[in-house]
N, C-alpha and C positions, 0 to 999 in steps of 0.2 A: 431437542434442542435447547440451547442453556444462554438463558440471558442475562447472565452473571457471571465475571469471572472473579473467583477470591484470591486475591495477590498472595504469594509465597513469601513470607519472611524467611530472609539467609541469615545464619546465624555464621560468625567467624569468630576462630579463637585467636587474642593478639595477645603477647606481652607486655605486659604495664609494670612499674613500678611505681610504692604505696612506702612511706615514710612510718619504722616502725619506731616505738619508744621502749627500752628496756628498763621497766621500771625498779629494779634493783638496781642496776648502775645511776639513774636518775639522781641526781641530787635536788632539783630542784632549781638551780642556780641563777636560771633565767636569761643565760648567754647569748641561748639559740633565739631566744621571743624575742630580743632587741633586734636578730639581724636578717631576722627573716622578712624576705622583697614582698613576700602576700600576705605579711600578718596571718597567718595560717596555724601558729603556735600561741597557746597563751596557758597562766596557772590559774590553776582551779582549786583551791583549799591544798595549795600546799604541793599540787601535783601536776606535771606538764601533760598537758591533752592536747593535739591538733584537730584541727578542720580536715579532713579530707579534699573537699569541694575546693577550699581555696588552695591547699597545697599545688606548687609546680614541680616538683619531683628536683626541685636546682641539687639539692644535698648541700646547702650552704650552710642549714644548722648542723649538719652532720660533722663538717669540717671544724664551725665552731665550737662544739662539745669539748671540752676539757676533760672528759672521763667516756669519752665513745659511746657514750646510752644512747644516739640516734643514729640508725642504718636506712637507706632505702633497698629494700626486697623486692626483688623480680616476683609476680605472681600473673596467674595467669585469669585474663576476663572475656569475656562475648562481647560481641560487637555487634548488633542487630541491625540488621540492613532492609530496605524496601525492598 
């Protein structure tokens, strides 16, 4: 007789996007930093950084970049269910 039932987690592969920065192209001009609606981009030691948790993947920064250093890439992510 089983007294407890262990719930099984289900995992689902989903497509997602992630902002990537090409460090070789980026001039750290800051054009993207000021235009980001979620304030996900910042300059640190003359290097552009992105806070992926704040980024909404809207692409506004990529369109604003004068040298094309920012892009949204398709990635595979695992979504866990209960």
